[in-house]
N, C-alpha and C positions, 0 to 999 in steps of 0.2 A: 566436497568441493569439486568443481569441474576438473576433469583430467587435462593436463597440458597437451598440446599437439605433439606428434611424434618428433623425436630428436632431429630428424632431417629437415623438418619444416620450421622449427622454432629457432629464434636467434640465439647466439651464444649466451649462456646463463651469466648473470651479473655476479661473477665470483668475486671480483675486486670491488667491494662495496665501499661507499663513503663511511666515515666513522659515524656510528649512531650517537644519539644524544648521551646515552649511558656511557659509551666508550670515551666520549669527549670529557664527560664528567670525571671519569677515572683518570684521564690524563691530567686534568686540573688538580686532582688530589695530590699529584707528585709535587706541585708547586705551592700548595696552600700550607700555612702553618697549622699546628695542632690546635684544635678548638673544641670546647665542650658546649654542646647544645642539648640540654636535657630533654627538650620537647621534640627534637628532630631526629631521634633514632640513634644518636651517638651516645656512648657511655664511657665513663672513666673506669679504668681498672681499679679494683679494691686496693686499699692501702697494703703495701708490702709486695705488690706485683708490679709489673711494668706499667708505666703511666700512659702508654700509647692509647690513643683513641680507637674505638672500635665501632662497627656498624652491625646491627642485627638484620639479617635477611631471612624472612619467613617464607617457607615453601607452602604450596597449596595443601589443603586438607586432603589426607589420604595418600600423599606422596610416599612412595615405598623406599625405605632405606635398608641396605643389607651388605653383606660381604660375600666374596666368591672364592671358590677353589676348584680343583679338578682331580679326578680319581687318581690318575697316574702320578700326579705331583705331590699328593699327600698320603694316600692310603698305605703304601707299603704292603706287607702281607702278600707278596707276589706269589708265594708258594703255599699260601694258606687258603682254606675254605674251598678247595676245588678250582681255584683260578688257574687258567692256562696262560701261556705267554701271549703278549700283544706285540705289535710291530715296534713299539718303543723298547720293550725288553731286548729285542734283537738288535735294535740300533745301539742301545747302551753297551751291548756285549761286543760290538764291532770296534776294534782298536782305532783310536783317533777320532771317533765321532763325538764323544762327550768329554768336556773339560775334566781333567783329573781322573778320567775313567769312572766318574760317578754313575750310579744307577738308581732306579726307583724301587729297589728291592725292599728297603725299609722306609725311605722318605721320612714323613712325619709320624709314621706308625699309627695313623688315624684308624686303620682297620682294628687295632686293639685299644685305641684311646678315644673312640668316638664319643663316649659319654662325657669324658672330661672336656672335649672340645665343644660339645653342645652347652655344657655348663658355662664355659668361657663366653660363648655367644650370649647366653642368658644374663650373665653378670654384666656384660657390656651393654645390655639392653637393645640388641640388634633385632629388629622385627622380622628380617628375612635372611635366608641363606641359600645361595646358589651353589650347587655341587653337581658333579657328573657321575653317571653310572658306568662302571667298567663292563664293556660288552663281554670280554672273556671271563669275567667273574660270574656274570649272570647266565651266559650261554658259553660254556667252555669249548664246545664244538663249533661255535659260531652260529649255530642254528639248532633246531630241535627243541627238546624240553628244557625248561630252566633248571639251573642248579639250586637245590633247596638251601644250601648254605649261603649262596649269593643272595637269594631272595630274602633270607632271614636277616642278613647284614643290613641291606638297604631298608627293609621293612622296619627293623628295630630303630634305625637311624631316623627314619621319617616319623615314627611314633614318638620318639624322644624329642624331636624338634617341635612337633605339634603340642606335646604335653607341656613344653616350655614357652608356648606362645610364639613360636618362630615359623614363619611361612616358608615352605620349601619351593625353590625354583630349580627344576631338574633339567640338566643338559643330557641328552641321550648319547651324543657322540662328541667327545673332546679328544680326538686324534688317536685313540688307542684301538685300532682295528685288530681283531684276533689274528695272530700270526698264521693260524691254520687256513684262514681264508686268503691271506696273502700268498701262501704257498700253493694253495689249490688252484687259484685262477688269476692271481695278480692283483687282488684287492680292488682298489678304486679304478683300475684300468679296465676292468671287465664289467659288462652290463649285468652280470650275474649278481653283483653286490647289491643291486637295487632291491631285488626280491628278498635277499637275506636281511638287509637293513629294515625293510618294512616288517618282516617277521619279528626281528629283535625289538623294534619299536612297539609292536602290538603286545609283546610279552611285558614290556615296561608298563604300558597302559593297563593291561589286565591285572598285573600284580600290585601296582602302586597308584593307579589313576583314581581310585576312590578317595585317596587322601591327598594326592598331588594335584593341584589345580592350575599349575603353570609349568609349561614344558618348552624346552628349546630342542629342536631336532639336531642342529649342528652348531658347533662353536668355531668361528673363524675359518670357513672353508678355504679362504685365500691362503692361509698358512699351510693347510693340509696339501694343497695343490701346488703352489709355487715353491714353498720351502721343501716340500716332499718330492716334487717331480721336476723342478726346473733347476734349482741350485743345489739340491741334495743336502741341505743343512738340517733337515728334520726327517723323521721316519716317513717313508721307508728309505730315504736317502738316495733317490734316483736323480740323475742329471744327464742321462744319455740322450734324451730327446726333448729338450726344452721348448722346441717349436711345436710339439703336438701333445705330449703326455699331460702337461698341466691342464690343457683345455679338455682332454678326454676325461680326466679324473673329475674335473669340476662339473662336466656335463652329467656324469653319473651321480654325483652328490646332489645336484639340483633335482634330478629325477627321483632319487631316493627320498629327499626331503618332501617332495610333493606327494609321493606315494604314501609316506608315513602320515602326513597331515590328512590326506583323504581317508586313510584307514581310521584315524582317530575320529574324524568327523562322522564317518559312517557308522562305526561300531561302538564308540565310547563317549563322545562328547555330549550327546543328548542326556545320558544318565549321569555322567561324572561332572558336568557343568564346568569344565576347565577351559583354558586357553592354550594355544600352541603357536610357536613362531620359530624364528631363526635368529641367530646373532652374527653380525658381520663386523669385521675389524676395519677401521678406516682412520688414518691420520688425515688432517685437513691439508689440502693442497692449494696454496695461495699463488696466483700468478706473480712472477718476479717483477714484471712491468705491466703497463697497460697495452703493450703491443699485441695485436691480434694473434700473432703466432705463439706468444706466451700464454695468452688466455686459452687458446685452443689446446696447448700442451697440458695446462692445468686440468682442463676438462677430460683429456685422454687419461691422465693419471687417476682421476676419479672413476672413469669408465672401466679401466683395466683392473681396478681393485674392488670398488663398491658396486658399480653398475653391472659388472660381470655376473654377480649373483642377484643383486636387488632388481635389476631391470626385468629379468624373466619372471620373478616372483610378484612384482608389483605392476609390471606393464605387459608381460607376456612373451618377451624375447630379449635376446642379447642387444647391447647398444649397437647402433648403426656403425659407429667408428670401429668397433671390434670386427664386425662382419665384413666391412670393406677392406680392412688391413690384413686380416687373417685368411680371408677366403675360405677354401674348403678345409683348412687346418682347424678351423673352429667348427665343431659338430653343430648340426642344425636340429631344431625341434620340428616334429610334425605339427600340423595344425591342431590335432587332437591333444598332443603333449602341451602345446602352448596354452590351451584352454585348461588343461589339468593343473598346470603350474601356477598360472596367474591367480592371485588372491590367496595363496597358501601360507599366509602369516597373519595372525591375529594382532600382532604388534611388531614394532621394529626394534630388535635388539642391537645395540651398538657397543663395541669395545673400542675405546679411543685412548691414545697415550700422547701423541705428539703432532707436530706440524712441520711442513717444509715449504719453501718457495720453489716454484716450478717454472722452467723456461724451456723453449725449444732448443735442442742441442745444436752445437756447431760441429758437424761431422757425426760420427757414431757416438750415441749416448753411452755413458758409463755410470752405473749406479753402484752404491755401496750397500751391501746386504746388512741384515740385522746383526750379523756377526763380524762385519768389517771386511768382507771379501768383495772385490770388484767383480761385478756380474754383467754379462752381456750374452747376446745370442737368444734366439727364440722369443719367448715371452718378453724378455727385457728389451729387445730391439723393436718388437712390435709396437709398443706404446710410444717409443721415441720421446722420452722426456729427460730433462736434466734437473736434479734436485740440488737446492742450495739452502744453507742455514744462515741465520743471522748470528754473527759472532758474539753479540751481546746477550743471547739467550743463555740462561742457566742450563746445566746438563745433569742428567741423572747418572747413577752408577752404571747404567747401560749405555751412557753417552747419548741418550735420546734427549732432544731439546724440550725444555719446559716452556710451553706456549699456551697458557690457559685460554686466550681468546680464540684459539683454533677449535676448541670444543664448541664454543658458541657458533662459530661459522659452520661447523659440521652439522649440528642439529638443525640450524636454520636451513641448510641445503636439503637435508633429508625431509624436513617438514614440507618444504615447498616443491620438491621434486617428486616425492612419492606419496604424500598425504596419507601416512599410515593410519588406518582407522582406529587402531588401538593405542595410538601414540607411540612414543619412543621410550625405551627403557635403556639406561646406561648400564650394561651388564658387566663391564669392566672399566675401571680407570684407576691408575695408581702409579707408583714409582719405586724404582730400586734405589736403595741407599746403602752405602758401605758401612753397615752397622753389625758386623760379626760379633763385636764385643757387646755383651748385654748391657753394660753400663752406658756405653755410647748409644745403644738402641733405645734406652729409656728416654732419651732426649733427642728424638729424631725430628728436630725442628724443620729440616729440609722437607721431609714428608708431610708434616703438618701444614706447611705453607703451600706445598703442591696441592694438597686436597682443598685448602681454603680458596686458592686462586681459581682452580677448575670448577669447584662447586659454585663460586660466586658468578663466574661467567655463565654457567648453566642457569642460574637464577635469573640473570639478565635476559637470557633467551626466553625463558618461561614468561617473564613479565611482559615481553613483547609479543606473546601469543603463540610461541612454539609449544607444541603438545608433548611435553616430557613428563613421564609419570613415575619414574623410579631411578635409583642410583645404587649400584653395587660396587663397593670398593674392592680392588684387587691389591692385596689379597688379605684374607683373614689372618693367615700366618705365613712366615717364611716357608719356602718349599723348593722342590726340585724344579729348577728353571731350564728345563729341556736341555739343549745342547751345551748350556753353560753350567749344568749341574747345580751344585749348591753354592756356587761362587757369587750369586746375586740374590739379594733379599728384597722381596716386595711386600713382606707382611707387615700388618699393624701389630702383630704379636711376634715377638722374637722366639725362635726355636733353637735350643741347644741340641744339635744333632747327635751328641754323645749321650746326653742324659734324657733327651726329649722333653726337657722342662720348657713350659710356655711362660713367657713374660710379656705382659702388655706394654706397648710403647706409648709415648706421649700421643702419637697419632691415633691410637686406639681409644684413648680417653677423650680426645677431641671429637672423634667420629661418634663415640658413644653419646656425647652430649647432643650432637646434631640429631642423631636417631631418636633420642628420647624427647627432644623439644620441637623437632621439625624446624629448627632455626639455626642458621649458620651465623656465628659471631666472628667477624673478621676484622683484623687490624686494618686501618685505612691505608697504611703503607703497602700491605699485601694486596689489598683491593686495587690500589692505583697501579701496582706493578703488573697486574693481571690483564690490563687493557692493551689494545692494539697500538703499536708504535711502528711506523713504516721502516723498512730496512734502508740504510743509507746506500745510495748508488755505488756500486763497485765493492761493497763491503762483504759480500757473500763468502762462505767458506764451506768446505766439505768436512764431514765428521769422520774421525778415526774411531770406529767402533771396535769393541773387543772381539777378537777372533779366537774361538776356543781351540782351533787346530794349531795355534801357536804355543799353546800351554800344556799340551798333553805330555805325559811322561812316557 
């Protein structure tokens, strides 16, 4: 399709849309009595089960279902097989940074239990698995020749996945920069990292590309840059210069991504016949009102998180709003770099969890971070937005709002704004539930309904023509949740961190059925609750999120 005009020339995007026919139908479901219509897609539950009516939503042929993890969150084996420390090992060892002083030293012990975990995926019938490679396990010195033990671990894992009919989707960088490179030149703050990342990527392609056909260069660079260099809540924990360092780190990540993609296309893609892209995290941002200033603020919120990375890759440069507001604090690309970066993703990877209403602030904006800290200055002041939640929204154990219709809005926006040629792949979506107790975890109804609502809204977007080609649930199993340690559980499979026993939850069984049949069976009540309902005027609230620094011993 034809590209849209530059942001400065086109009118403000229609973020606040009227209800679609499907959403209106969902609203009507809340008011209708239960009914059985054998020929109309509704089905009664079998005798002995709940009698609630359900609806079957079939996905397109070839739609890819899978689960996702990350190396530092599940592998453990931090001192095994020649692995050297990464920036997250250092962050965990710093007092007060991670809740309860938790570390990734053992995690889910996947390094020693990978065969068991692949069998678990096979038993659940999951067609695909997204995992990441540990840079410091593959290249203990950050560069140079690969570590044979690291190569063997990932090679064996990939072979086992393929032998069990499971397609690997491999993330090259999921936040775990080798500490030696951080010590040597400051990691992502130095342009030297671009060359080192290209080399690391080439080693991945050379060692595994004959069997891996789907690659992601970076996972959620927004988190690496803002949480790592603006508020310091993630490794490397810097917050000294929030007005410049996040932009510098992001600039080098974008260049590193482009260099890796060009290396793949030049030296490997022709023979290996794979695809390569990037995955970006973005919650939907809905204007609080129809006022122009609130619509503009919602667009800035999108620009400062999604557009920051997506615009250079799909359009060739940073959003105009960022360039105007940041001035020379936002690094600029040369014309040659713009050409190199543009078009360097074969598909659009999206991680999505929640939604917020956005308005123009009165006075200085104050936002609440992922961990519950009020944040301002630099990056946070630059975008000048105020976030508000609807008090009627359900909340996860992370205190993130459950807003399924936000995923639909999000993929619609990406589809129309960026026209990704390889479609959109949901590379993460899921929820934390307080299910430490395994008996509670076996009946994780909250998570089941979360998945049902979000997947139903995704189905509605696809039905209306949005090109979405896959969905990966976060996560396969409970794991190390970064600065919150092991206090939050996102897994479809419960992990007893003392015994390392894996126990599938109800959500795993539900998701298994979807993956095997390519059909979501959803209760009409859950479908109705997933649709858009406008916030009542004046009803907005702030979210008190969990702050790990309040709980450290």
